[in-house]
C-alpha positions as CSV (number, residue, x, y, z in Angstrom):
1,M,-3.8,-22.5,-6.2
2,A,-3.8,-24.3,-2.8
3,C,-4.3,-21.0,-0.9
4,R,-8.0,-20.9,-2.1
5,T,-9.0,-24.2,-0.5
6,S,-9.3,-23.4,3.2
7,P,-8.8,-20.5,5.6
8,S,-5.8,-22.3,7.2
9,K,-4.1,-22.8,3.9
10,R,-4.7,-19.1,2.9
11,A,-3.1,-18.0,6.2
12,T,-0.1,-20.2,5.4
13,C,0.2,-18.6,2.0
14,L,0.1,-15.1,3.6
15,R,3.0,-16.0,5.8
16,R,5.2,-16.5,2.8
17,P,8.1,-14.0,2.3
18,S,6.3,-12.4,-0.6
19,A,2.5,-12.4,-0.4
20,P,0.7,-12.2,-3.7
21,L,-1.4,-9.4,-2.4
22,P,-0.9,-5.7,-2.8
23,A,-0.8,-3.2,0.0
24,Q,-3.0,-0.1,0.0
25,L,-2.6,2.9,2.3
26,H,-5.6,5.0,3.1
27,W,-4.7,8.1,5.0
28,G,-7.6,9.9,6.7
29,T,-6.2,13.3,7.5
30,W,-3.2,15.3,6.4
31,K,-3.1,17.0,9.8
32,Q,-1.3,13.8,11.0
33,P,2.3,14.6,9.8
34,R,3.6,11.0,9.8
35,W,1.9,10.0,6.6
36,L,5.1,10.2,4.5
37,D,7.0,8.2,7.1
38,T,4.3,5.5,6.8
39,V,4.5,5.4,3.0
40,Q,8.3,5.1,3.3
41,W,7.9,2.2,5.7
42,L,5.6,0.5,3.3
43,A,8.0,1.1,0.5
44,D,10.8,-0.5,2.6
45,E,8.5,-3.5,3.3
46,Q,7.8,-3.8,-0.4
47,A,11.5,-3.7,-1.2
48,A,12.0,-6.5,1.4
49,G,9.5,-8.6,-0.6
50,R,6.6,-8.5,1.8
51,F,4.2,-7.6,-1.0
52,K,4.5,-6.8,-4.7
53,H,2.5,-3.6,-5.3
54,L,1.7,-0.4,-3.3
55,G,-1.4,1.6,-3.8
56,L,-2.6,4.9,-2.3
57,V,-6.2,5.7,-1.4
58,N,-7.7,9.2,-1.1
59,F,-4.3,10.9,-2.0
60,D,-4.5,14.2,-3.9
61,A,-2.0,15.2,-6.5
62,E,0.2,17.2,-4.1
63,H,0.6,14.2,-1.7
64,V,1.2,11.7,-4.6
65,A,3.9,14.0,-5.9
66,A,5.6,14.0,-2.5
67,V,5.6,10.2,-2.5
68,L,7.0,10.0,-6.1
69,D,9.7,12.7,-5.3
70,R,11.1,10.2,-2.8
71,G,11.4,7.6,-5.5
72,I,8.7,5.4,-4.2
73,K,6.9,3.3,-6.9
74,V,3.1,3.4,-6.7
75,A,1.1,0.9,-8.7
76,A,-2.3,2.7,-8.3
77,V,-3.9,5.8,-6.8
78,Q,-7.5,5.9,-5.9
79,V,-8.4,9.6,-5.8
80,R,-10.7,11.3,-3.3
81,V,-14.1,12.0,-4.7
82,Q,-16.8,14.0,-2.9
83,L,-20.3,14.2,-4.3
84,R,-22.3,17.2,-3.2
């Protein structure tokens, strides 16, 4: 793939209507209430062809369920793990 040959060619590839890369959302705190609006915006961008797959990072089951209840397709979920 030509995108791997130089930084300038990679940048050109990323400007394509559909980048081959996924998007991941990491949300730091649930106290910020706009997280679901942000996920919806990413889903809209995905539907517009800006990227192919949406992933969530540090989402618990309750918040993933809220996303899925909106009909948003999620390709992967990286769950929060805290070692003590």
